[in-house]
mmJSON file of the N, C-alpha and C atoms, coordinates in Angstrom:
{"data_MODEL":{"atom_site":{
"group_PDB":["ATOM","ATOM","ATOM","ATOM","ATOM","ATOM","ATOM","ATOM","ATOM","ATOM","ATOM","ATOM","ATOM","ATOM","ATOM","ATOM","ATOM","ATOM","ATOM","ATOM","ATOM","ATOM","ATOM","ATOM","ATOM","ATOM","ATOM","ATOM","ATOM","ATOM","ATOM","ATOM","ATOM","ATOM","ATOM","ATOM","ATOM","ATOM","ATOM","ATOM","ATOM","ATOM","ATOM","ATOM","ATOM","ATOM","ATOM","ATOM","ATOM","ATOM","ATOM","ATOM","ATOM","ATOM","ATOM","ATOM","ATOM","ATOM","ATOM","ATOM","ATOM","ATOM","ATOM","ATOM","ATOM","ATOM","ATOM","ATOM","ATOM","ATOM","ATOM","ATOM","ATOM","ATOM","ATOM","ATOM","ATOM","ATOM","ATOM","ATOM","ATOM","ATOM","ATOM","ATOM","ATOM","ATOM","ATOM","ATOM","ATOM","ATOM","ATOM","ATOM","ATOM","ATOM","ATOM","ATOM","ATOM","ATOM","ATOM","ATOM","ATOM","ATOM","ATOM","ATOM","ATOM","ATOM","ATOM","ATOM","ATOM","ATOM","ATOM","ATOM","ATOM","ATOM","ATOM","ATOM","ATOM","ATOM","ATOM","ATOM","ATOM","ATOM","ATOM","ATOM","ATOM","ATOM","ATOM","ATOM","ATOM","ATOM","ATOM","ATOM","ATOM","ATOM","ATOM","ATOM","ATOM","ATOM","ATOM","ATOM","ATOM","ATOM","ATOM","ATOM","ATOM","ATOM","ATOM","ATOM","ATOM","ATOM","ATOM","ATOM","ATOM","ATOM","ATOM","ATOM","ATOM","ATOM","ATOM","ATOM","ATOM","ATOM","ATOM","ATOM","ATOM","ATOM","ATOM","ATOM","ATOM","ATOM","ATOM","ATOM","ATOM","ATOM","ATOM","ATOM","ATOM","ATOM","ATOM","ATOM","ATOM","ATOM","ATOM","ATOM","ATOM","ATOM","ATOM","ATOM","ATOM","ATOM","ATOM","ATOM","ATOM","ATOM","ATOM","ATOM","ATOM","ATOM"],
"id":[1,2,3,4,5,6,7,8,9,10,11,12,13,14,15,16,17,18,19,20,21,22,23,24,25,26,27,28,29,30,31,32,33,34,35,36,37,38,39,40,41,42,43,44,45,46,47,48,49,50,51,52,53,54,55,56,57,58,59,60,61,62,63,64,65,66,67,68,69,70,71,72,73,74,75,76,77,78,79,80,81,82,83,84,85,86,87,88,89,90,91,92,93,94,95,96,97,98,99,100,101,102,103,104,105,106,107,108,109,110,111,112,113,114,115,116,117,118,119,120,121,122,123,124,125,126,127,128,129,130,131,132,133,134,135,136,137,138,139,140,141,142,143,144,145,146,147,148,149,150,151,152,153,154,155,156,157,158,159,160,161,162,163,164,165,166,167,168,169,170,171,172,173,174,175,176,177,178,179,180,181,182,183,184,185,186,187,188,189,190,191,192,193,194,195,196,197,198],
"type_symbol":["N","C","C","N","C","C","N","C","C","N","C","C","N","C","C","N","C","C","N","C","C","N","C","C","N","C","C","N","C","C","N","C","C","N","C","C","N","C","C","N","C","C","N","C","C","N","C","C","N","C","C","N","C","C","N","C","C","N","C","C","N","C","C","N","C","C","N","C","C","N","C","C","N","C","C","N","C","C","N","C","C","N","C","C","N","C","C","N","C","C","N","C","C","N","C","C","N","C","C","N","C","C","N","C","C","N","C","C","N","C","C","N","C","C","N","C","C","N","C","C","N","C","C","N","C","C","N","C","C","N","C","C","N","C","C","N","C","C","N","C","C","N","C","C","N","C","C","N","C","C","N","C","C","N","C","C","N","C","C","N","C","C","N","C","C","N","C","C","N","C","C","N","C","C","N","C","C","N","C","C","N","C","C","N","C","C","N","C","C","N","C","C","N","C","C","N","C","C"],
"label_atom_id":["N","CA","C","N","CA","C","N","CA","C","N","CA","C","N","CA","C","N","CA","C","N","CA","C","N","CA","C","N","CA","C","N","CA","C","N","CA","C","N","CA","C","N","CA","C","N","CA","C","N","CA","C","N","CA","C","N","CA","C","N","CA","C","N","CA","C","N","CA","C","N","CA","C","N","CA","C","N","CA","C","N","CA","C","N","CA","C","N","CA","C","N","CA","C","N","CA","C","N","CA","C","N","CA","C","N","CA","C","N","CA","C","N","CA","C","N","CA","C","N","CA","C","N","CA","C","N","CA","C","N","CA","C","N","CA","C","N","CA","C","N","CA","C","N","CA","C","N","CA","C","N","CA","C","N","CA","C","N","CA","C","N","CA","C","N","CA","C","N","CA","C","N","CA","C","N","CA","C","N","CA","C","N","CA","C","N","CA","C","N","CA","C","N","CA","C","N","CA","C","N","CA","C","N","CA","C","N","CA","C","N","CA","C","N","CA","C","N","CA","C","N","CA","C","N","CA","C","N","CA","C"],
"label_alt_id":[null,null,null,null,null,null,null,null,null,null,null,null,null,null,null,null,null,null,null,null,null,null,null,null,null,null,null,null,null,null,null,null,null,null,null,null,null,null,null,null,null,null,null,null,null,null,null,null,null,null,null,null,null,null,null,null,null,null,null,null,null,null,null,null,null,null,null,null,null,null,null,null,null,null,null,null,null,null,null,null,null,null,null,null,null,null,null,null,null,null,null,null,null,null,null,null,null,null,null,null,null,null,null,null,null,null,null,null,null,null,null,null,null,null,null,null,null,null,null,null,null,null,null,null,null,null,null,null,null,null,null,null,null,null,null,null,null,null,null,null,null,null,null,null,null,null,null,null,null,null,null,null,null,null,null,null,null,null,null,null,null,null,null,null,null,null,null,null,null,null,null,null,null,null,null,null,null,null,null,null,null,null,null,null,null,null,null,null,null,null,null,null,null,null,null,null,null,null],
"label_comp_id":["UNK","UNK","UNK","UNK","UNK","UNK","UNK","UNK","UNK","UNK","UNK","UNK","UNK","UNK","UNK","UNK","UNK","UNK","UNK","UNK","UNK","UNK","UNK","UNK","UNK","UNK","UNK","UNK","UNK","UNK","UNK","UNK","UNK","UNK","UNK","UNK","UNK","UNK","UNK","UNK","UNK","UNK","UNK","UNK","UNK","UNK","UNK","UNK","UNK","UNK","UNK","UNK","UNK","UNK","UNK","UNK","UNK","UNK","UNK","UNK","UNK","UNK","UNK","UNK","UNK","UNK","UNK","UNK","UNK","UNK","UNK","UNK","UNK","UNK","UNK","UNK","UNK","UNK","UNK","UNK","UNK","UNK","UNK","UNK","UNK","UNK","UNK","UNK","UNK","UNK","UNK","UNK","UNK","UNK","UNK","UNK","UNK","UNK","UNK","UNK","UNK","UNK","UNK","UNK","UNK","UNK","UNK","UNK","UNK","UNK","UNK","UNK","UNK","UNK","UNK","UNK","UNK","UNK","UNK","UNK","UNK","UNK","UNK","UNK","UNK","UNK","UNK","UNK","UNK","UNK","UNK","UNK","UNK","UNK","UNK","UNK","UNK","UNK","UNK","UNK","UNK","UNK","UNK","UNK","UNK","UNK","UNK","UNK","UNK","UNK","UNK","UNK","UNK","UNK","UNK","UNK","UNK","UNK","UNK","UNK","UNK","UNK","UNK","UNK","UNK","UNK","UNK","UNK","UNK","UNK","UNK","UNK","UNK","UNK","UNK","UNK","UNK","UNK","UNK","UNK","UNK","UNK","UNK","UNK","UNK","UNK","UNK","UNK","UNK","UNK","UNK","UNK","UNK","UNK","UNK","UNK","UNK","UNK"],
"label_asym_id":["A","A","A","A","A","A","A","A","A","A","A","A","A","A","A","A","A","A","A","A","A","A","A","A","A","A","A","A","A","A","A","A","A","A","A","A","A","A","A","A","A","A","A","A","A","A","A","A","A","A","A","A","A","A","A","A","A","A","A","A","A","A","A","A","A","A","A","A","A","A","A","A","A","A","A","A","A","A","A","A","A","A","A","A","A","A","A","A","A","A","A","A","A","A","A","A","A","A","A","A","A","A","A","A","A","A","A","A","A","A","A","A","A","A","A","A","A","A","A","A","A","A","A","A","A","A","A","A","A","A","A","A","A","A","A","A","A","A","A","A","A","A","A","A","A","A","A","A","A","A","A","A","A","A","A","A","A","A","A","A","A","A","A","A","A","A","A","A","A","A","A","A","A","A","A","A","A","A","A","A","A","A","A","A","A","A","A","A","A","A","A","A","A","A","A","A","A","A"],
"label_entity_id":["1","1","1","1","1","1","1","1","1","1","1","1","1","1","1","1","1","1","1","1","1","1","1","1","1","1","1","1","1","1","1","1","1","1","1","1","1","1","1","1","1","1","1","1","1","1","1","1","1","1","1","1","1","1","1","1","1","1","1","1","1","1","1","1","1","1","1","1","1","1","1","1","1","1","1","1","1","1","1","1","1","1","1","1","1","1","1","1","1","1","1","1","1","1","1","1","1","1","1","1","1","1","1","1","1","1","1","1","1","1","1","1","1","1","1","1","1","1","1","1","1","1","1","1","1","1","1","1","1","1","1","1","1","1","1","1","1","1","1","1","1","1","1","1","1","1","1","1","1","1","1","1","1","1","1","1","1","1","1","1","1","1","1","1","1","1","1","1","1","1","1","1","1","1","1","1","1","1","1","1","1","1","1","1","1","1","1","1","1","1","1","1","1","1","1","1","1","1"],
"label_seq_id":[1,1,1,2,2,2,3,3,3,4,4,4,5,5,5,6,6,6,7,7,7,8,8,8,9,9,9,10,10,10,11,11,11,12,12,12,13,13,13,14,14,14,15,15,15,16,16,16,17,17,17,18,18,18,19,19,19,20,20,20,21,21,21,22,22,22,23,23,23,24,24,24,25,25,25,26,26,26,27,27,27,28,28,28,29,29,29,30,30,30,31,31,31,32,32,32,33,33,33,34,34,34,35,35,35,36,36,36,37,37,37,38,38,38,39,39,39,40,40,40,41,41,41,42,42,42,43,43,43,44,44,44,45,45,45,46,46,46,47,47,47,48,48,48,49,49,49,50,50,50,51,51,51,52,52,52,53,53,53,54,54,54,55,55,55,56,56,56,57,57,57,58,58,58,59,59,59,60,60,60,61,61,61,62,62,62,63,63,63,64,64,64,65,65,65,66,66,66],
"pdbx_PDB_ins_code":[null,null,null,null,null,null,null,null,null,null,null,null,null,null,null,null,null,null,null,null,null,null,null,null,null,null,null,null,null,null,null,null,null,null,null,null,null,null,null,null,null,null,null,null,null,null,null,null,null,null,null,null,null,null,null,null,null,null,null,null,null,null,null,null,null,null,null,null,null,null,null,null,null,null,null,null,null,null,null,null,null,null,null,null,null,null,null,null,null,null,null,null,null,null,null,null,null,null,null,null,null,null,null,null,null,null,null,null,null,null,null,null,null,null,null,null,null,null,null,null,null,null,null,null,null,null,null,null,null,null,null,null,null,null,null,null,null,null,null,null,null,null,null,null,null,null,null,null,null,null,null,null,null,null,null,null,null,null,null,null,null,null,null,null,null,null,null,null,null,null,null,null,null,null,null,null,null,null,null,null,null,null,null,null,null,null,null,null,null,null,null,null,null,null,null,null,null,null],
"Cartn_x":[11.302,10.249,10.74,11.372,11.853,13.001,12.965,14.02,13.771,12.821,12.498,11.487,11.699,10.724,9.778,8.53,7.488,6.335,5.576,4.347,3.347,2.66,1.607,0.467,-0.727,-1.917,-1.95,-1.37,-1.383,-0.721,0.419,1.095,0.281,-0.349,-1.193,-2.351,-3.004,-4.121,-3.663,-2.418,-1.868,-1.17,-1.366,-0.788,0.728,1.364,2.82,3.463,2.677,3.204,2.998,4.089,4.011,3.366,3.609,3.059,1.53,0.94,-0.525,-1.215,-0.438,-1.059,-1.735,-3.031,-3.854,-4.482,-5.114,-5.832,-6.882,-7.53,-8.523,-7.867,-6.739,-6.02,-5.535,-5.031,-4.586,-5.736,-6.911,-8.077,-8.504,-8.481,-8.82,-7.85,-6.575,-5.568,-5.823,-6.181,-6.527,-7.712,-8.736,-9.924,-9.6,-8.572,-8.166,-7.177,-6.816,-5.924,-4.449,-4.074,-2.676,-1.813,-0.77,0.054,0.812,1.34,2.062,1.125,-0.085,-1.061,-1.388,-1.515,-1.768,-0.608,0.621,1.803,1.87,1.559,1.557,0.501,-0.678,-1.752,-1.36,-0.76,-0.338,0.714,1.716,2.767,2.185,1.283,0.663,-0.13,-0.904,-1.691,-0.778,0.329,1.281,1.854,2.322,2.923,1.889,0.659,-0.394,-0.698,-0.753,-1.014,0.098,1.343,2.474,2.359,2.013,1.863,0.75,-0.371,-1.499,-1.115,-0.456,-0.014,0.972,1.879,2.828,2.116,1.104,0.352,-0.398,-1.008,-1.702,-0.706,0.458,1.481,1.978,2.023,2.477,1.483,0.198,-0.817,-1.436,-1.443,-2.016,-1.04,0.076,1.119,0.723,-0.324,-0.701,-1.456,-1.854,-2.519,-1.439,-1.417,-0.369,-0.708,0.276,0.164,1.3,1.045,2.161,1.749],
"Cartn_y":[5.127,4.886,3.922,2.844,1.872,2.488,2.336,2.865,4.279,4.962,6.31,6.229,7.038,7.079,8.239,7.925,8.922,8.627,9.667,9.452,8.79,7.794,7.156,6.753,6.974,6.603,5.09,4.342,2.878,2.425,3.008,2.624,3.02,4.164,4.605,3.621,3.225,2.282,0.894,0.542,-0.765,-0.7,0.396,0.6,0.439,0.935,0.946,-0.36,-1.385,-2.704,-2.95,-2.895,-3.066,-4.401,-5.425,-6.758,-6.779,-5.798,-5.758,-5.006,-4.445,-3.723,-4.743,-4.584,-5.509,-4.745,-5.455,-4.758,-3.783,-4.148,-3.254,-1.958,-2.082,-0.896,-0.064,-0.732,-0.031,0.776,0.163,0.851,2.034,1.851,2.952,4.116,3.796,4.837,5.566,4.837,5.474,6.417,5.958,6.779,8.047,7.994,9.164,10.044,9.643,10.461,10.285,9.161,8.895,8.875,9.703,9.83,8.547,7.864,6.616,5.563,5.464,4.518,4.874,6.163,6.599,6.219,6.427,6.081,4.582,3.781,2.325,1.921,2.512,2.187,2.581,3.759,4.219,3.285,2.922,2.013,0.651,0.144,-1.154,-1.113,-0.062,0.069,0.154,0.872,0.992,-0.369,-1.115,-2.426,-3.423,-3.36,-4.235,-3.906,-2.625,-2.218,-2.699,-2.562,-3.043,-4.55,-5.28,-6.728,-7.125,-6.418,-6.721,-6.467,-5.337,-5.034,-6.094,-6.522,-7.571,-8.878,-9.239,-10.469,-10.357,-9.206,-9.004,-9.109,-8.464,-8.541,-9.966,-10.746,-12.129,-12.993,-12.825,-13.679,-13.104,-11.781,-11.14,-10.048,-10.433,-9.455,-8.448,-8.721,-7.788,-6.556,-6.522,-5.343,-4.35,-3.156,-2.186,-1.437,-1.309,-0.487,0.506,1.699,2.629,3.977],
"Cartn_z":[2.711,3.677,4.757,4.357,5.338,6.119,7.416,8.266,8.751,8.137,8.578,9.711,10.732,11.82,11.572,11.391,11.158,12.096,12.403,13.155,12.22,12.715,11.947,12.874,12.407,13.164,13.381,12.433,12.553,13.847,14.185,15.433,16.649,16.572,17.685,17.897,16.803,16.897,17.338,17.014,17.394,18.746,19.457,20.787,20.781,19.704,19.618,19.194,18.931,18.57,17.073,16.313,14.861,14.491,15.269,14.986,15.065,15.713,15.854,14.718,13.791,12.679,11.764,11.612,10.828,9.656,8.735,7.665,8.205,9.307,9.908,10.39,11.062,11.55,10.37,9.337,8.132,7.538,7.429,6.869,7.742,9.051,9.962,9.781,9.625,9.417,8.1,7.062,5.787,5.963,6.673,6.903,7.677,8.524,9.308,8.55,7.313,6.493,6.794,7.378,7.718,6.451,6.411,5.217,4.893,5.899,5.648,5.051,5.566,5.016,3.564,3.272,1.896,0.986,1.464,0.67,0.403,1.417,1.25,0.228,0.3,-0.639,-2.061,-2.213,-3.538,-4.121,-3.325,-3.792,-4.164,-3.341,-3.608,-4.91,-5.119,-6.354,-7.572,-7.448,-8.551,-8.924,-7.922,-8.194,-8.724,-8.229,-8.756,-10.218,-10.543,-11.927,-12.848,-12.418,-13.221,-13.438,-12.389,-12.495,-13.445,-13.39,-14.279,-15.735,-15.991,-17.355,-17.841,-16.985,-17.371,-17.71,-16.932,-17.212,-18.541,-18.801,-20.077,-21.224,-21.081,-22.128,-22.332,-21.285,-21.386,-22.166,-21.866,-22.475,-23.747,-23.88,-25.074,-25.532,-26.127,-26.456,-27.533,-28.306,-29.368,-28.861,-27.588,-27.02,-26.591,-27.223,-26.863,-25.571,-24.706,-23.503,-23.545,-23.069,-23.016,-23.207],
"occupancy":[1.0,1.0,1.0,1.0,1.0,1.0,1.0,1.0,1.0,1.0,1.0,1.0,1.0,1.0,1.0,1.0,1.0,1.0,1.0,1.0,1.0,1.0,1.0,1.0,1.0,1.0,1.0,1.0,1.0,1.0,1.0,1.0,1.0,1.0,1.0,1.0,1.0,1.0,1.0,1.0,1.0,1.0,1.0,1.0,1.0,1.0,1.0,1.0,1.0,1.0,1.0,1.0,1.0,1.0,1.0,1.0,1.0,1.0,1.0,1.0,1.0,1.0,1.0,1.0,1.0,1.0,1.0,1.0,1.0,1.0,1.0,1.0,1.0,1.0,1.0,1.0,1.0,1.0,1.0,1.0,1.0,1.0,1.0,1.0,1.0,1.0,1.0,1.0,1.0,1.0,1.0,1.0,1.0,1.0,1.0,1.0,1.0,1.0,1.0,1.0,1.0,1.0,1.0,1.0,1.0,1.0,1.0,1.0,1.0,1.0,1.0,1.0,1.0,1.0,1.0,1.0,1.0,1.0,1.0,1.0,1.0,1.0,1.0,1.0,1.0,1.0,1.0,1.0,1.0,1.0,1.0,1.0,1.0,1.0,1.0,1.0,1.0,1.0,1.0,1.0,1.0,1.0,1.0,1.0,1.0,1.0,1.0,1.0,1.0,1.0,1.0,1.0,1.0,1.0,1.0,1.0,1.0,1.0,1.0,1.0,1.0,1.0,1.0,1.0,1.0,1.0,1.0,1.0,1.0,1.0,1.0,1.0,1.0,1.0,1.0,1.0,1.0,1.0,1.0,1.0,1.0,1.0,1.0,1.0,1.0,1.0,1.0,1.0,1.0,1.0,1.0,1.0,1.0,1.0,1.0,1.0,1.0,1.0],
"B_iso_or_equiv":[0.0,0.0,0.0,0.0,0.0,0.0,0.0,0.0,0.0,0.0,0.0,0.0,0.0,0.0,0.0,0.0,0.0,0.0,0.0,0.0,0.0,0.0,0.0,0.0,0.0,0.0,0.0,0.0,0.0,0.0,0.0,0.0,0.0,0.0,0.0,0.0,0.0,0.0,0.0,0.0,0.0,0.0,0.0,0.0,0.0,0.0,0.0,0.0,0.0,0.0,0.0,0.0,0.0,0.0,0.0,0.0,0.0,0.0,0.0,0.0,0.0,0.0,0.0,0.0,0.0,0.0,0.0,0.0,0.0,0.0,0.0,0.0,0.0,0.0,0.0,0.0,0.0,0.0,0.0,0.0,0.0,0.0,0.0,0.0,0.0,0.0,0.0,0.0,0.0,0.0,0.0,0.0,0.0,0.0,0.0,0.0,0.0,0.0,0.0,0.0,0.0,0.0,0.0,0.0,0.0,0.0,0.0,0.0,0.0,0.0,0.0,0.0,0.0,0.0,0.0,0.0,0.0,0.0,0.0,0.0,0.0,0.0,0.0,0.0,0.0,0.0,0.0,0.0,0.0,0.0,0.0,0.0,0.0,0.0,0.0,0.0,0.0,0.0,0.0,0.0,0.0,0.0,0.0,0.0,0.0,0.0,0.0,0.0,0.0,0.0,0.0,0.0,0.0,0.0,0.0,0.0,0.0,0.0,0.0,0.0,0.0,0.0,0.0,0.0,0.0,0.0,0.0,0.0,0.0,0.0,0.0,0.0,0.0,0.0,0.0,0.0,0.0,0.0,0.0,0.0,0.0,0.0,0.0,0.0,0.0,0.0,0.0,0.0,0.0,0.0,0.0,0.0,0.0,0.0,0.0,0.0,0.0,0.0],
"pdbx_formal_charge":[null,null,null,null,null,null,null,null,null,null,null,null,null,null,null,null,null,null,null,null,null,null,null,null,null,null,null,null,null,null,null,null,null,null,null,null,null,null,null,null,null,null,null,null,null,null,null,null,null,null,null,null,null,null,null,null,null,null,null,null,null,null,null,null,null,null,null,null,null,null,null,null,null,null,null,null,null,null,null,null,null,null,null,null,null,null,null,null,null,null,null,null,null,null,null,null,null,null,null,null,null,null,null,null,null,null,null,null,null,null,null,null,null,null,null,null,null,null,null,null,null,null,null,null,null,null,null,null,null,null,null,null,null,null,null,null,null,null,null,null,null,null,null,null,null,null,null,null,null,null,null,null,null,null,null,null,null,null,null,null,null,null,null,null,null,null,null,null,null,null,null,null,null,null,null,null,null,null,null,null,null,null,null,null,null,null,null,null,null,null,null,null,null,null,null,null,null,null],
"auth_seq_id":[1,1,1,2,2,2,3,3,3,4,4,4,5,5,5,6,6,6,7,7,7,8,8,8,9,9,9,10,10,10,11,11,11,12,12,12,13,13,13,14,14,14,15,15,15,16,16,16,17,17,17,18,18,18,19,19,19,20,20,20,21,21,21,22,22,22,23,23,23,24,24,24,25,25,25,26,26,26,27,27,27,28,28,28,29,29,29,30,30,30,31,31,31,32,32,32,33,33,33,34,34,34,35,35,35,36,36,36,37,37,37,38,38,38,39,39,39,40,40,40,41,41,41,42,42,42,43,43,43,44,44,44,45,45,45,46,46,46,47,47,47,48,48,48,49,49,49,50,50,50,51,51,51,52,52,52,53,53,53,54,54,54,55,55,55,56,56,56,57,57,57,58,58,58,59,59,59,60,60,60,61,61,61,62,62,62,63,63,63,64,64,64,65,65,65,66,66,66],
"auth_comp_id":["UNK","UNK","UNK","UNK","UNK","UNK","UNK","UNK","UNK","UNK","UNK","UNK","UNK","UNK","UNK","UNK","UNK","UNK","UNK","UNK","UNK","UNK","UNK","UNK","UNK","UNK","UNK","UNK","UNK","UNK","UNK","UNK","UNK","UNK","UNK","UNK","UNK","UNK","UNK","UNK","UNK","UNK","UNK","UNK","UNK","UNK","UNK","UNK","UNK","UNK","UNK","UNK","UNK","UNK","UNK","UNK","UNK","UNK","UNK","UNK","UNK","UNK","UNK","UNK","UNK","UNK","UNK","UNK","UNK","UNK","UNK","UNK","UNK","UNK","UNK","UNK","UNK","UNK","UNK","UNK","UNK","UNK","UNK","UNK","UNK","UNK","UNK","UNK","UNK","UNK","UNK","UNK","UNK","UNK","UNK","UNK","UNK","UNK","UNK","UNK","UNK","UNK","UNK","UNK","UNK","UNK","UNK","UNK","UNK","UNK","UNK","UNK","UNK","UNK","UNK","UNK","UNK","UNK","UNK","UNK","UNK","UNK","UNK","UNK","UNK","UNK","UNK","UNK","UNK","UNK","UNK","UNK","UNK","UNK","UNK","UNK","UNK","UNK","UNK","UNK","UNK","UNK","UNK","UNK","UNK","UNK","UNK","UNK","UNK","UNK","UNK","UNK","UNK","UNK","UNK","UNK","UNK","UNK","UNK","UNK","UNK","UNK","UNK","UNK","UNK","UNK","UNK","UNK","UNK","UNK","UNK","UNK","UNK","UNK","UNK","UNK","UNK","UNK","UNK","UNK","UNK","UNK","UNK","UNK","UNK","UNK","UNK","UNK","UNK","UNK","UNK","UNK","UNK","UNK","UNK","UNK","UNK","UNK"],
"auth_asym_id":["A","A","A","A","A","A","A","A","A","A","A","A","A","A","A","A","A","A","A","A","A","A","A","A","A","A","A","A","A","A","A","A","A","A","A","A","A","A","A","A","A","A","A","A","A","A","A","A","A","A","A","A","A","A","A","A","A","A","A","A","A","A","A","A","A","A","A","A","A","A","A","A","A","A","A","A","A","A","A","A","A","A","A","A","A","A","A","A","A","A","A","A","A","A","A","A","A","A","A","A","A","A","A","A","A","A","A","A","A","A","A","A","A","A","A","A","A","A","A","A","A","A","A","A","A","A","A","A","A","A","A","A","A","A","A","A","A","A","A","A","A","A","A","A","A","A","A","A","A","A","A","A","A","A","A","A","A","A","A","A","A","A","A","A","A","A","A","A","A","A","A","A","A","A","A","A","A","A","A","A","A","A","A","A","A","A","A","A","A","A","A","A","A","A","A","A","A","A"],
"auth_atom_id":["N","CA","C","N","CA","C","N","CA","C","N","CA","C","N","CA","C","N","CA","C","N","CA","C","N","CA","C","N","CA","C","N","CA","C","N","CA","C","N","CA","C","N","CA","C","N","CA","C","N","CA","C","N","CA","C","N","CA","C","N","CA","C","N","CA","C","N","CA","C","N","CA","C","N","CA","C","N","CA","C","N","CA","C","N","CA","C","N","CA","C","N","CA","C","N","CA","C","N","CA","C","N","CA","C","N","CA","C","N","CA","C","N","CA","C","N","CA","C","N","CA","C","N","CA","C","N","CA","C","N","CA","C","N","CA","C","N","CA","C","N","CA","C","N","CA","C","N","CA","C","N","CA","C","N","CA","C","N","CA","C","N","CA","C","N","CA","C","N","CA","C","N","CA","C","N","CA","C","N","CA","C","N","CA","C","N","CA","C","N","CA","C","N","CA","C","N","CA","C","N","CA","C","N","CA","C","N","CA","C","N","CA","C","N","CA","C","N","CA","C","N","CA","C","N","CA","C","N","CA","C"],
"pdbx_PDB_model_num":[1,1,1,1,1,1,1,1,1,1,1,1,1,1,1,1,1,1,1,1,1,1,1,1,1,1,1,1,1,1,1,1,1,1,1,1,1,1,1,1,1,1,1,1,1,1,1,1,1,1,1,1,1,1,1,1,1,1,1,1,1,1,1,1,1,1,1,1,1,1,1,1,1,1,1,1,1,1,1,1,1,1,1,1,1,1,1,1,1,1,1,1,1,1,1,1,1,1,1,1,1,1,1,1,1,1,1,1,1,1,1,1,1,1,1,1,1,1,1,1,1,1,1,1,1,1,1,1,1,1,1,1,1,1,1,1,1,1,1,1,1,1,1,1,1,1,1,1,1,1,1,1,1,1,1,1,1,1,1,1,1,1,1,1,1,1,1,1,1,1,1,1,1,1,1,1,1,1,1,1,1,1,1,1,1,1,1,1,1,1,1,1,1,1,1,1,1,1]
}}}
């Protein structure tokens, strides 16, 4: 994903300036079905889930996950 040039609604909404992409613009892009925004959301949810499972395993190791 990084380094690849793809069309994204986020850049259009930010008027071509990556620094202007905000959570609001990200959400608007998701609402419009932007594939890059969907991929970012999916990756973020995956990493958050892994982190939550790791924290549970750290504090309550007797709960099996898998």
